[in-house]
C-alpha angles and dihedrals in degrees: 000000000000123000114257124219131217089284091059092242124119113269103237132170118214108227118236091243093058091045090051089050093051090047091049092047092047096048092046093049094046092049091048091054088051093050091046089055091051096046093127089060096048120092111260130218107232114210118249135175091287096045123112091204126074099200131055109274125209114243129207105053092124086066088071089052094048091047089057095042105044100058091049092044092052094044098053123064115250116258094200129045099002129247098306093061093041092051091048089052094049091045089052093050090046091049092051091046089052093048091051091047092051088048093053091046094051093048093073 
């Protein structure tokens, strides 16, 4: 049975992983709400003959998920593969993101 403190509640320590998970979830949820409120300003995916949707669908929601995930992923040491694999994965994501950003900038 866990030790109880002066308040009568069990003394527990939140693990760094659990705190990081909560931070990532909170940041992603907050940014998703911001993006939902600004849907009219977001680029929209217009349906065409290959689309599965019939109405224009806002794009960019994955940015909020990445914005919540990346700071936590970089701050915590990797559990699998060690730092070389982790840095390669982060580099690959950064290269893909830079390529997409350049593509969007050149589209104008």
